[in-house]
Structures are given as C-alpha cells and as structure tokens.
KESEVEX-166244 format. One record per residue (C-alpha): x, y, z; residue in one letter; residue number from 0; chain. Coordinates in steps of 0.1 Angstrom, whole numbers. Each point is the difference from the previous one (the first is absolute). Layout:
BEGIN
[[X; Y; Z]; "A"; NUM; "A"]
...
***
This chain:
BEGIN
[[-418; 1072; -846]; "X"; 0; "A"]
[[-18; 7; 32]; "X"; 1; "A"]
[[-33; -25; 12]; "X"; 2; "A"]
[[-36; 12; 4]; "X"; 3; "A"]
[[-8; 15; 25]; "X"; 4; "A"]
[[-28; -9; 18]; "X"; 5; "A"]
[[-28; 28; -6]; "X"; 6; "A"]
[[-27; 18; 16]; "X"; 7; "A"]
[[-37; -6; -4]; "X"; 8; "A"]
[[-3; 29; -20]; "X"; 9; "A"]
[[29; 0; -19]; "X"; 10; "A"]
[[-20; 3; -35]; "X"; 11; "A"]
[[-2; 39; 13]; "X"; 12; "A"]
[[35; 2; -10]; "X"; 13; "A"]
[[-1; -25; -25]; "X"; 14; "A"]
[[15; 8; -36]; "X"; 15; "A"]
[[-35; -18; -12]; "X"; 16; "A"]
[[-19; 29; 18]; "X"; 17; "A"]
[[-22; 18; -21]; "X"; 18; "A"]
[[-22; 19; 25]; "X"; 19; "A"]
[[-29; -21; -3]; "X"; 20; "A"]
[[-21; -15; 32]; "X"; 21; "A"]
[[1; -37; 3]; "X"; 22; "A"]
[[-41; -6; -4]; "X"; 23; "A"]
[[-21; 16; -24]; "X"; 24; "A"]
[[-36; -4; 1]; "X"; 25; "A"]
[[-12; -3; -36]; "X"; 26; "A"]
[[14; -12; -32]; "X"; 27; "A"]
[[-3; 12; -34]; "X"; 28; "A"]
[[-10; -26; -20]; "X"; 29; "A"]
[[-13; -35; 2]; "X"; 30; "A"]
[[26; -27; 13]; "X"; 31; "A"]
[[-4; -41; 3]; "X"; 32; "A"]
[[6; -9; 33]; "X"; 33; "A"]
[[15; -37; 11]; "X"; 34; "A"]
[[-10; -4; 37]; "X"; 35; "A"]
[[33; -15; 24]; "X"; 36; "A"]
[[-19; 0; 31]; "X"; 37; "A"]
[[-6; 12; 40]; "X"; 38; "A"]
[[26; 14; 14]; "X"; 39; "A"]
[[2; 22; 33]; "X"; 40; "A"]
[[10; 38; -9]; "X"; 41; "A"]
[[19; 24; 25]; "X"; 42; "A"]
[[-4; 30; -4]; "X"; 43; "A"]
[[5; 31; 21]; "X"; 44; "A"]
[[0; -19; 30]; "X"; 45; "A"]
[[-30; -14; -10]; "X"; 46; "A"]
[[-7; -38; -12]; "X"; 47; "A"]
[[-29; -12; -21]; "X"; 48; "A"]
[[-10; -25; -19]; "X"; 49; "A"]
[[3; 4; -40]; "X"; 50; "A"]
[[-6; -21; -34]; "X"; 51; "A"]
[[34; 11; -24]; "X"; 52; "A"]
[[-5; -5; -42]; "X"; 53; "A"]
[[23; 10; -20]; "X"; 54; "A"]
[[-2; 10; -36]; "X"; 55; "A"]
[[32; 9; -21]; "X"; 56; "A"]
[[18; 29; 21]; "X"; 57; "A"]
[[-29; 5; 24]; "X"; 58; "A"]
[[-8; -13; 33]; "X"; 59; "A"]
[[-37; 1; 10]; "X"; 60; "A"]
[[-9; 2; 38]; "X"; 61; "A"]
[[-34; -14; 10]; "X"; 62; "A"]
[[-13; 9; 30]; "X"; 63; "A"]
[[-38; -2; 20]; "X"; 64; "A"]
[[-2; 38; -4]; "X"; 65; "A"]
[[22; 13; -30]; "X"; 66; "A"]
[[23; -13; -31]; "X"; 67; "A"]
[[38; 15; -3]; "X"; 68; "A"]
[[25; -7; -24]; "X"; 69; "A"]
[[38; 1; 0]; "X"; 70; "A"]
[[19; 5; -32]; "X"; 71; "A"]
[[30; -20; 4]; "X"; 72; "A"]
[[24; 12; -27]; "X"; 73; "A"]
[[30; 14; 23]; "X"; 74; "A"]
[[-15; -4; 33]; "X"; 75; "A"]
[[24; -10; 27]; "X"; 76; "A"]
[[-4; -39; 10]; "X"; 77; "A"]
[[13; -15; 33]; "X"; 78; "A"]
[[-10; -36; 13]; "X"; 79; "A"]
[[-4; 0; 39]; "X"; 80; "A"]
[[-11; -20; 29]; "X"; 81; "A"]
[[-35; 9; 21]; "X"; 82; "A"]
[[16; 11; 33]; "X"; 83; "A"]
[[-25; -23; 22]; "X"; 84; "A"]
[[-7; -30; -27]; "X"; 85; "A"]
[[37; -2; -18]; "X"; 86; "A"]
[[-27; -4; -29]; "X"; 87; "A"]
[[21; 8; -33]; "X"; 88; "A"]
[[-12; 35; -20]; "X"; 89; "A"]
[[5; 27; -20]; "X"; 90; "A"]
[[6; 36; -1]; "X"; 91; "A"]
[[-7; 22; -29]; "X"; 92; "A"]
[[10; 39; 8]; "X"; 93; "A"]
[[-3; 32; -23]; "X"; 94; "A"]
[[11; 38; 11]; "X"; 95; "A"]
[[0; -9; 37]; "X"; 96; "A"]
[[-35; -21; -2]; "X"; 97; "A"]
[[2; -37; 8]; "X"; 98; "A"]
[[-24; -30; 8]; "X"; 99; "A"]
[[9; -35; 7]; "X"; 100; "A"]
[[-20; -31; -10]; "X"; 101; "A"]
[[1; -38; 14]; "X"; 102; "A"]
[[-10; -31; -9]; "X"; 103; "A"]
[[11; -23; -32]; "X"; 104; "A"]
[[21; 25; -14]; "X"; 105; "A"]
[[18; -24; -28]; "X"; 106; "A"]
[[-25; 12; -28]; "X"; 107; "A"]
[[0; 33; 5]; "X"; 108; "A"]
[[35; 1; -5]; "X"; 109; "A"]
[[3; -22; -26]; "X"; 110; "A"]
[[-20; 29; -20]; "X"; 111; "A"]
[[13; 33; 14]; "X"; 112; "A"]
[[39; -12; -1]; "X"; 113; "A"]
[[11; 22; -33]; "X"; 114; "A"]
[[-21; 29; 12]; "X"; 115; "A"]
[[10; 7; 38]; "X"; 116; "A"]
[[37; 16; 13]; "X"; 117; "A"]
[[12; -26; 23]; "X"; 118; "A"]
[[33; 10; 25]; "X"; 119; "A"]
[[20; -32; 6]; "X"; 120; "A"]
[[18; -10; -26]; "X"; 121; "A"]
[[30; -11; 16]; "X"; 122; "A"]
[[-15; -21; 18]; "X"; 123; "A"]
[[-16; -20; -30]; "X"; 124; "A"]
[[30; 3; -27]; "X"; 125; "A"]
[[33; -1; -3]; "X"; 126; "A"]
[[21; 19; -23]; "X"; 127; "A"]
[[21; -20; -24]; "X"; 128; "A"]
[[24; 18; -31]; "X"; 129; "A"]
[[-8; 30; -17]; "X"; 130; "A"]
[[-13; -3; -34]; "X"; 131; "A"]
[[-5; 38; -9]; "X"; 132; "A"]
[[0; 34; 10]; "X"; 133; "A"]
[[-14; 38; -13]; "X"; 134; "A"]
[[-4; 34; 11]; "X"; 135; "A"]
[[-17; -5; 32]; "X"; 136; "A"]
[[-4; -41; 6]; "X"; 137; "A"]
[[20; -30; -5]; "X"; 138; "A"]
[[-15; -31; -4]; "X"; 139; "A"]
[[13; -34; 18]; "X"; 140; "A"]
[[-7; -40; -3]; "X"; 141; "A"]
[[-18; -8; 34]; "X"; 142; "A"]
[[-13; -28; 17]; "X"; 143; "A"]
[[-30; -10; 21]; "X"; 144; "A"]
[[12; -7; 30]; "X"; 145; "A"]
[[-35; -28; 10]; "X"; 146; "A"]
[[8; -19; -33]; "X"; 147; "A"]
[[30; 10; -15]; "X"; 148; "A"]
[[-21; 11; -32]; "X"; 149; "A"]
[[22; 28; -21]; "X"; 150; "A"]
[[-10; 32; -8]; "X"; 151; "A"]
[[10; 34; -18]; "X"; 152; "A"]
[[0; 31; 25]; "X"; 153; "A"]
[[-1; 39; -14]; "X"; 154; "A"]
[[16; 15; 35]; "X"; 155; "A"]
[[-9; 41; -10]; "X"; 156; "A"]
[[15; 27; 22]; "X"; 157; "A"]
[[-25; 22; 15]; "X"; 158; "A"]
[[18; 27; 2]; "X"; 159; "A"]
[[16; -2; -32]; "X"; 160; "A"]
[[-33; -6; -21]; "X"; 161; "A"]
[[-15; 34; 16]; "X"; 162; "A"]
[[34; 20; 0]; "X"; 163; "A"]
[[-2; 15; -36]; "X"; 164; "A"]
[[-36; -2; -11]; "X"; 165; "A"]
[[-33; -19; 0]; "X"; 166; "A"]
[[6; -14; -35]; "X"; 167; "A"]
[[15; -33; 15]; "X"; 168; "A"]
[[-23; 0; 27]; "X"; 169; "A"]
[[-35; -2; -22]; "X"; 170; "A"]
[[23; -23; -24]; "X"; 171; "A"]
[[2; -25; 27]; "X"; 172; "A"]
[[-39; 4; 15]; "X"; 173; "A"]
[[-15; -3; -34]; "X"; 174; "A"]
[[25; -32; -8]; "X"; 175; "A"]
[[-13; -17; 35]; "X"; 176; "A"]
[[-33; 7; -11]; "X"; 177; "A"]
[[0; -14; -29]; "X"; 178; "A"]
[[19; -34; 13]; "X"; 179; "A"]
[[-31; -2; 25]; "X"; 180; "A"]
[[-24; 0; -31]; "X"; 181; "A"]
[[16; -24; -27]; "X"; 182; "A"]
[[4; -39; 0]; "X"; 183; "A"]
[[14; -14; -32]; "X"; 184; "A"]
[[26; -25; 2]; "X"; 185; "A"]
[[21; 21; -26]; "X"; 186; "A"]
[[0; 32; 25]; "X"; 187; "A"]
[[19; 12; 37]; "X"; 188; "A"]
[[-19; -21; 26]; "X"; 189; "A"]
[[0; 19; 31]; "X"; 190; "A"]
[[5; -18; 34]; "X"; 191; "A"]
[[3; 27; 27]; "X"; 192; "A"]
[[5; 35; 12]; "X"; 193; "A"]
[[19; 12; 32]; "X"; 194; "A"]
[[12; 33; 14]; "X"; 195; "A"]
[[28; 5; 24]; "X"; 196; "A"]
[[7; 37; 18]; "X"; 197; "A"]
[[28; 2; -29]; "X"; 198; "A"]
[[-14; -26; -31]; "X"; 199; "A"]
[[-24; -12; -19]; "X"; 200; "A"]
[[1; -36; -7]; "X"; 201; "A"]
[[-18; -12; -33]; "X"; 202; "A"]
[[0; -41; -2]; "X"; 203; "A"]
[[-6; -13; -36]; "X"; 204; "A"]
[[7; -34; -15]; "X"; 205; "A"]
[[34; -9; -10]; "X"; 206; "A"]
[[9; -1; -41]; "X"; 207; "A"]
[[30; -21; -1]; "X"; 208; "A"]
[[2; -1; -32]; "X"; 209; "A"]
[[8; 34; -5]; "X"; 210; "A"]
[[-1; 26; -29]; "X"; 211; "A"]
[[-16; -11; -30]; "X"; 212; "A"]
[[24; 16; -22]; "X"; 213; "A"]
[[31; -26; 15]; "X"; 214; "A"]
[[-18; -26; -8]; "X"; 215; "A"]
[[-5; 11; -38]; "X"; 216; "A"]
[[37; 3; -7]; "X"; 217; "A"]
[[10; -27; 20]; "X"; 218; "A"]
[[-26; -27; -14]; "X"; 219; "A"]
[[-8; -8; -34]; "X"; 220; "A"]
[[-40; -6; 0]; "X"; 221; "A"]
[[-20; -7; -31]; "X"; 222; "A"]
[[-28; 20; -13]; "X"; 223; "A"]
[[-26; -22; 12]; "X"; 224; "A"]
[[9; 8; 36]; "X"; 225; "A"]
[[3; 41; -9]; "X"; 226; "A"]
[[-30; -2; -12]; "X"; 227; "A"]
[[-13; -12; 30]; "X"; 228; "A"]
[[19; 25; 19]; "X"; 229; "A"]
[[-18; 23; -23]; "X"; 230; "A"]
[[-35; -9; 7]; "X"; 231; "A"]
[[9; -5; 40]; "X"; 232; "A"]
[[9; 38; -3]; "X"; 233; "A"]
[[-28; 7; -19]; "X"; 234; "A"]
[[-24; -18; 22]; "X"; 235; "A"]
[[16; 16; 34]; "X"; 236; "A"]
[[-7; 36; -17]; "X"; 237; "A"]
[[-37; -8; -12]; "X"; 238; "A"]
[[-4; -10; 40]; "X"; 239; "A"]
[[15; 34; 13]; "X"; 240; "A"]
[[-23; 22; -33]; "X"; 241; "A"]
[[-34; -18; 11]; "X"; 242; "A"]
[[7; 11; 37]; "X"; 243; "A"]
[[12; 37; -14]; "X"; 244; "A"]
[[34; -4; 9]; "X"; 245; "A"]
[[23; 12; -24]; "X"; 246; "A"]
[[39; -7; 8]; "X"; 247; "A"]
[[17; 29; -20]; "X"; 248; "A"]
[[33; -11; 12]; "X"; 249; "A"]
[[5; -37; -17]; "X"; 250; "A"]
[[38; -9; -16]; "X"; 251; "A"]
[[23; -23; 8]; "X"; 252; "A"]
[[11; 9; 34]; "X"; 253; "A"]
[[-34; -1; 15]; "X"; 254; "A"]
[[-4; -41; -18]; "X"; 255; "A"]
[[15; -28; 23]; "X"; 256; "A"]
[[-2; -39; 0]; "X"; 257; "A"]
[[-11; -23; 24]; "X"; 258; "A"]
[[17; -29; -17]; "X"; 259; "A"]
[[30; 16; -22]; "X"; 260; "A"]
[[-4; -28; -27]; "X"; 261; "A"]
[[-37; 5; -4]; "X"; 262; "A"]
[[-17; 25; -16]; "X"; 263; "A"]
[[-33; -5; 14]; "X"; 264; "A"]
[[7; 12; 38]; "X"; 265; "A"]
[[6; 36; -12]; "X"; 266; "A"]
[[-9; 24; 27]; "X"; 267; "A"]
[[-7; 38; -6]; "X"; 268; "A"]
[[11; 22; 30]; "X"; 269; "A"]
[[1; 37; 7]; "X"; 270; "A"]
[[-33; 20; 5]; "X"; 271; "A"]
[[13; 32; 10]; "X"; 272; "A"]
[[-10; 18; -30]; "X"; 273; "A"]
[[-29; -18; -9]; "X"; 274; "A"]
[[-32; 19; -3]; "X"; 275; "A"]
[[-33; -13; 13]; "X"; 276; "A"]
[[-37; 8; -16]; "X"; 277; "A"]
[[-26; -2; 29]; "X"; 278; "A"]
[[-36; 10; 0]; "X"; 279; "A"]
[[3; 14; -36]; "X"; 280; "A"]
[[22; 24; 11]; "X"; 281; "A"]
[[36; -3; -3]; "X"; 282; "A"]
[[28; 2; 26]; "X"; 283; "A"]
[[22; 21; -28]; "X"; 284; "A"]
[[5; 41; 8]; "X"; 285; "A"]
[[4; 7; -37]; "X"; 286; "A"]
[[-40; -12; 2]; "X"; 287; "A"]
[[-13; 43; -7]; "X"; 288; "A"]
[[26; -1; -29]; "X"; 289; "A"]
[[-14; -33; -19]; "X"; 290; "A"]
[[-28; -20; -9]; "X"; 291; "A"]
[[-6; -29; 27]; "X"; 292; "A"]
[[-3; -24; -33]; "X"; 293; "A"]
[[31; 14; -18]; "X"; 294; "A"]
[[20; -3; 28]; "X"; 295; "A"]
[[-11; -38; 9]; "X"; 296; "A"]
[[9; -7; -38]; "X"; 297; "A"]
[[35; 20; 1]; "X"; 298; "A"]
[[6; -21; 36]; "X"; 299; "A"]
[[-15; -31; -19]; "X"; 300; "A"]
[[23; 3; -31]; "X"; 301; "A"]
[[32; 15; 22]; "X"; 302; "A"]
[[-4; -40; 16]; "X"; 303; "A"]
[[-7; -19; -35]; "X"; 304; "A"]
[[29; 15; -15]; "X"; 305; "A"]
[[28; -1; 30]; "X"; 306; "A"]
[[-12; -39; 5]; "X"; 307; "A"]
[[7; -4; -39]; "X"; 308; "A"]
[[32; 16; -5]; "X"; 309; "A"]
[[10; -26; 29]; "X"; 310; "A"]
[[-11; -30; -24]; "X"; 311; "A"]
[[13; 15; -27]; "X"; 312; "A"]
[[34; 5; 19]; "X"; 313; "A"]
[[2; -37; 9]; "X"; 314; "A"]
[[-2; -8; -41]; "X"; 315; "A"]
[[29; 22; -7]; "X"; 316; "A"]
[[19; -6; 27]; "X"; 317; "A"]
[[6; 42; 4]; "X"; 318; "A"]
[[-6; 22; 33]; "X"; 319; "A"]
[[-23; 28; -7]; "X"; 320; "A"]
[[-3; 33; 15]; "X"; 321; "A"]
[[-36; -6; 11]; "X"; 322; "A"]
[[-12; 34; 10]; "X"; 323; "A"]
[[16; 17; -27]; "X"; 324; "A"]
[[-13; -31; -28]; "X"; 325; "A"]
[[-36; -1; 17]; "X"; 326; "A"]
[[-3; 42; -5]; "X"; 327; "A"]
[[9; -5; -36]; "X"; 328; "A"]
[[-27; -23; -6]; "X"; 329; "A"]
[[-26; 17; 22]; "X"; 330; "A"]
[[7; 27; -27]; "X"; 331; "A"]
[[-3; -25; -31]; "X"; 332; "A"]
[[34; 4; -9]; "X"; 333; "A"]
[[8; -34; -9]; "X"; 334; "A"]
[[33; 12; -20]; "X"; 335; "A"]
[[24; -20; 22]; "X"; 336; "A"]
[[-21; -36; -4]; "X"; 337; "A"]
[[1; 3; -38]; "X"; 338; "A"]
[[21; -37; 1]; "X"; 339; "A"]
[[-32; -13; 15]; "X"; 340; "A"]
[[-12; -8; -36]; "X"; 341; "A"]
[[32; -18; -6]; "X"; 342; "A"]
[[0; -22; 30]; "X"; 343; "A"]
[[-2; -39; -14]; "X"; 344; "A"]
[[-25; -16; 31]; "X"; 345; "A"]
[[-35; -18; -4]; "X"; 346; "A"]
[[-25; 20; -18]; "X"; 347; "A"]
[[-22; 5; 26]; "X"; 348; "A"]
[[34; 12; 21]; "X"; 349; "A"]
[[4; 26; -25]; "X"; 350; "A"]
[[-30; 6; -1]; "X"; 351; "A"]
[[-5; 8; 38]; "X"; 352; "A"]
[[33; 22; -5]; "X"; 353; "A"]
[[-14; 19; -27]; "X"; 354; "A"]
[[-32; 13; 15]; "X"; 355; "A"]
[[19; 12; 27]; "X"; 356; "A"]
[[35; 20; -12]; "X"; 357; "A"]
[[-9; 8; -37]; "X"; 358; "A"]
[[-27; 21; -21]; "X"; 359; "A"]
[[-21; -33; -1]; "X"; 360; "A"]
[[-10; 3; 31]; "X"; 361; "A"]
[[-4; 42; 4]; "X"; 362; "A"]
[[-40; 0; -5]; "X"; 363; "A"]
[[-3; -33; 23]; "X"; 364; "A"]
[[24; 8; 33]; "X"; 365; "A"]
[[-28; 29; 12]; "X"; 366; "A"]
[[-24; -29; -1]; "X"; 367; "A"]
[[21; -29; 9]; "X"; 368; "A"]
[[-5; -13; 38]; "X"; 369; "A"]
[[16; -29; 14]; "X"; 370; "A"]
[[-29; -20; -4]; "X"; 371; "A"]
[[-1; 1; -38]; "X"; 372; "A"]
[[41; -1; 0]; "X"; 373; "A"]
[[-7; -38; 19]; "X"; 374; "A"]
[[-25; -7; -33]; "X"; 375; "A"]
[[28; 2; -28]; "X"; 376; "A"]
[[7; -29; -16]; "X"; 377; "A"]
[[38; -5; 16]; "X"; 378; "A"]
[[-16; -7; 34]; "X"; 379; "A"]
[[-24; -28; -13]; "X"; 380; "A"]
[[28; -21; -18]; "X"; 381; "A"]
[[6; -36; 3]; "X"; 382; "A"]
[[34; 0; 10]; "X"; 383; "A"]
[[11; -36; -19]; "X"; 384; "A"]
[[33; -2; -11]; "X"; 385; "A"]
[[13; 13; -34]; "X"; 386; "A"]
[[16; -20; -28]; "X"; 387; "A"]
[[27; 14; -20]; "X"; 388; "A"]
[[-7; 16; -31]; "X"; 389; "A"]
[[26; -22; -17]; "X"; 390; "A"]
[[-13; -32; -1]; "X"; 391; "A"]
[[-36; 2; 21]; "X"; 392; "A"]
[[3; -30; 12]; "X"; 393; "A"]
[[26; -3; 26]; "X"; 394; "A"]
[[-8; 7; 33]; "X"; 395; "A"]
[[32; 7; 22]; "X"; 396; "A"]
[[-3; 4; 41]; "X"; 397; "A"]
[[22; 16; 16]; "X"; 398; "A"]
[[9; -2; 38]; "X"; 399; "A"]
[[26; 27; 18]; "X"; 400; "A"]
[[8; -18; 33]; "X"; 401; "A"]
[[7; 34; 14]; "X"; 402; "A"]
[[-36; 8; -2]; "X"; 403; "A"]
[[-25; -9; 24]; "X"; 404; "A"]
[[-28; 18; -12]; "X"; 405; "A"]
[[-37; -16; -5]; "X"; 406; "A"]
[[6; 9; -39]; "X"; 407; "A"]
[[28; -17; -23]; "X"; 408; "A"]
[[11; 28; -21]; "X"; 409; "A"]
[[-7; -6; -38]; "X"; 410; "A"]
[[30; -4; -25]; "X"; 411; "A"]
[[-1; 29; -25]; "X"; 412; "A"]
[[-4; -3; -36]; "X"; 413; "A"]
[[37; 5; -10]; "X"; 414; "A"]
[[7; -26; 27]; "X"; 415; "A"]
[[-23; -29; -13]; "X"; 416; "A"]
[[15; 11; -33]; "X"; 417; "A"]
[[37; -11; 7]; "X"; 418; "A"]
[[-12; -31; 21]; "X"; 419; "A"]
[[-24; -9; -29]; "X"; 420; "A"]
[[34; 3; -24]; "X"; 421; "A"]
[[23; -17; 27]; "X"; 422; "A"]
[[-25; -33; 3]; "X"; 423; "A"]
[[-1; -4; -39]; "X"; 424; "A"]
[[37; 0; -3]; "X"; 425; "A"]
[[10; -21; 27]; "X"; 426; "A"]
[[0; -38; -2]; "X"; 427; "A"]
[[1; -13; 35]; "X"; 428; "A"]
[[21; -32; 5]; "X"; 429; "A"]
[[-14; -22; 35]; "X"; 430; "A"]
[[22; 8; 23]; "X"; 431; "A"]
[[-2; -34; 16]; "X"; 432; "A"]
[[13; -19; -33]; "X"; 433; "A"]
[[36; -14; -1]; "X"; 434; "A"]
[[29; 17; -12]; "X"; 435; "A"]
[[-5; -23; -32]; "X"; 436; "A"]
[[-23; 25; -9]; "X"; 437; "A"]
[[11; 33; -28]; "X"; 438; "A"]
[[-10; 31; 1]; "X"; 439; "A"]
[[7; 20; -31]; "X"; 440; "A"]
[[21; 27; -1]; "X"; 441; "A"]
[[-18; 22; -17]; "X"; 442; "A"]
[[-27; -1; 24]; "X"; 443; "A"]
[[-10; 27; 30]; "X"; 444; "A"]
[[6; -13; 34]; "X"; 445; "A"]
[[-34; 3; 22]; "X"; 446; "A"]
[[4; 8; 38]; "X"; 447; "A"]
[[-4; -36; 6]; "X"; 448; "A"]
[[30; -7; -17]; "X"; 449; "A"]
[[16; 23; 14]; "X"; 450; "A"]
[[-3; -10; 34]; "X"; 451; "A"]
[[5; -35; -10]; "X"; 452; "A"]
[[37; 9; -9]; "X"; 453; "A"]
[[4; 23; 31]; "X"; 454; "A"]
[[-5; -34; 18]; "X"; 455; "A"]
[[24; -21; -23]; "X"; 456; "A"]
[[27; 25; 2]; "X"; 457; "A"]
[[-2; 7; 37]; "X"; 458; "A"]
[[5; -39; -2]; "X"; 459; "A"]
[[28; -4; -19]; "X"; 460; "A"]
[[20; 27; 19]; "X"; 461; "A"]
[[-3; -22; 28]; "X"; 462; "A"]
[[17; -31; -19]; "X"; 463; "A"]
[[26; 19; -17]; "X"; 464; "A"]
[[13; 28; 25]; "X"; 465; "A"]
[[29; 6; -22]; "X"; 466; "A"]
[[-16; 2; -34]; "X"; 467; "A"]
[[-8; 38; -6]; "X"; 468; "A"]
[[-36; 12; 6]; "X"; 469; "A"]
[[-4; 20; -41]; "X"; 470; "A"]
[[15; -40; -14]; "X"; 471; "A"]
[[-24; -18; 19]; "X"; 472; "A"]
[[-30; 27; -14]; "X"; 473; "A"]
[[11; -1; -33]; "X"; 474; "A"]
[[0; -38; 2]; "X"; 475; "A"]
[[-35; 1; 11]; "X"; 476; "A"]
[[-12; 21; -30]; "X"; 477; "A"]
[[12; -24; -22]; "X"; 478; "A"]
[[-20; -14; -25]; "X"; 479; "A"]
[[9; -35; 13]; "X"; 480; "A"]
[[-15; 10; 36]; "X"; 481; "A"]
***
C-alpha cells in the first residue's frame, strides 16, 4: 500500500469530501450555545490578527473586533502546522481551496473537532495489522496507534471504486459518517477520526473484539436473565436513536457485535449507511413527497422495533431467520409464520412480550408502540432471582460452568432441576473418609463423590497388583463387601 503523500495547502479543493461551499459563513440559521476556547492568532489571506474562538457542535465561531465569522467543520480538511517564524504549533482548516491558520493552545480545539475534520497523515499515526473484513469497495483492518499501541479498527475505502458506478455507496458512507459524528452511546460504534489520501479514505473506529453477536449466541449458553438484559440494552439503544430522530433501517445479526464475546451487555450496533435522519422537522428521505411525514416516521419506527424483536426471538428459538423477509411480513401484519410463539414455554412477562410483537394480540398496538413504551413492559421490571424447581419448591440448585466467564451464572432449566432433585432423594451418600469397614448396600446408587473415591482406589490397586486384570479389580471394588 502506498504511503500518504504530503499534500498542498489547498488540497481541500480536490478532496473527496469537497461539497463546493466556502470555508467561512457570515451568519447562522439557528441559535447555538457556544463554549469559549480562548484567544488565538489567525492567519488568513496573508494577514494575521488576534481572534477569540468559540465552539458549538460542528460550528466554530471566530470573533474579531469588527466582525464575526463561522466555520462549519464537518468534512473540513485539517492539518497541524508550525508557525514559520515563532515555530508555535497551530492548525490549518481548509475547504474548497480556502484555508485559515490558527496558532495558540490547540489541544482543546482538537478534542472537540477531531471526529468532524478530515486529516491526511494516517500512515504516520497508525500501523496496519491483519485484515478482519472486506466489502465491495472497502476492507477493514486491525490498526495500532504508533504513539501508544492502542488497538482500533480502520475501514479503508477505495475512492475510485466508491465513485466508479454511482453515487449510492458514496451517499451511504457520508450518511454513516454524519450519524457516527452525532451519536454518543455505550451500545453504538464509536468513531475515532477520519483520514484521506490520494487513493483511500481511512475511517478509524473502536475495535469490537467480541465478534458477531450471533457467534456467541450459538457458542455459549446464556440464561433467560442475560437475554432479557440484552433485550433491554438493545431497546434502550434504539430508543436513544429514535429520540434523536435517527432510524437505523438495517438492523440484523450482521450489524450487531460484542465488545466481549461472553458479555451480552457489551452489545454494539454498527452500520448506519442506510439510516434515515429527520432534521428540522423534515425528513432526509427522497420519498417524502409520496408519504405523510408522520406515517413515514411510524413506518421507520416499526421497522426498527420488528428487526430488534426478531433478533431476540432468534436467540430464544436458536434459529436464524431471513431478517428482511420476516420484517416485511410483520410490517404487513402477517403473523402466520410466528404462530408457534403462543406455545413457547417462557416466563409470563417474556411470553407476553413476544405475543405483543408477533401475534394478533399486538395488531392494534404496534402502530403506536414506541421503544420507550416497550421498556415499560413487565419483562424489563423483573427481579432476577433464581427460580426453584416446580417439583420440590424448596430445592435450590446452583450451577456453574467452569468454561463460562460471563458476569451472570446461567440458571438451570426446570428439567435439570427436576432430575437433580430426584437424584438427590435416591442417593445415600457415604462419607468418603470412612474406613473400609463401612459397607455400602449394593442396591443403592453411587453418587459422583463415590465414583471419584472408587476411581482413586482402583488406580492405587492397579499400581500394587500389576499382574491382576483391571476388570477383576473393578469387580472386587464394586462388590458389597468393599
């Protein structure tokens, strides 16, 4: 792979992200709350002046004695520079061939704008590792920050492939970047920074080392408690997006990862390329002319809710559905494919949740149901206490799988509880430390402790009597006189 070439100050004119607008704007369309950063020396058009800088969201406000100017920093090209005379560290912001330089304490500015601007020195900051994914016009690699070795994921997009056919993929990438810059939630992918070279775009995000959610679901045994907590995490995340008027519209197993493969609370939703955003009471959808805005929002909301619910159903029934096909069926209120839901043997609140989403019971609710209302359902207010076996009502058996390192301990099923209860009633356990004079009646079952004792004694007998067949020694040990 070619190294990034140092680019000219006006590289922004040929940047992939150049939208043709100017660097500065003289007014805003709405009121914003700005944070004052400090005083800086601004160099623009070979003139240097002292200015105050304030920042709000994606806007930098520049205040001089006689004027105020604004810079919308989304997709503005960024570069760190040194003052030619004082060698003071500064930054250069450029767009569509225009650029301005600022010198002063730039650390605070950098913290606030790093996710919005486009840098050009990726290979000076990161070292590429192994490939972990690939698409039509992009590849995903593990990357290491050269400064401290911190691990990240980097999506390397081929600019030529991205724009060769049509603008769909380009628009989806710009749409995803716009959303990643706005969101800040523990269960959503975190954007680190963006770079551009002559050939590629580098999108640096956090590294989700837990892999796909579906891999963990079928690899480990999770309890109902863990799965309900996963449900809660997913609906809380979806509620966060919907309150920001962001609709994902492409929720499926392939777009849900884990940070920790054995911790369902570390779930993380990715891939916002097909998402829709409502801004300033108008939708970004191209189909707006054909739909009432409120109806379209309701449609988007239902689609996301059904997609999440279908994933949760898949976890319980251990079956992968064709997500897009099933969601379409549900949106048309065709519940025939999910008639089995009414026969699922689950906790009543959990059973009620699935019946509301996948049966006629929720036909009149789904049009007005929101994530906020779903989170108020009884299933999310359960006190997760270990259940007793229905057979005894008093026997509490805790299980522990040494291979599991999840923060939750799986609960035994009702069948396991019943079997263990019957087994414990039938056992008459001997004291393993008793002498050999104690006799165990032959008609009694052996406990696991007894088997361990016999196995240990068999091993010792075989060592002493090398010539005696192992089967004879075992027969002797299992006789009533042992």
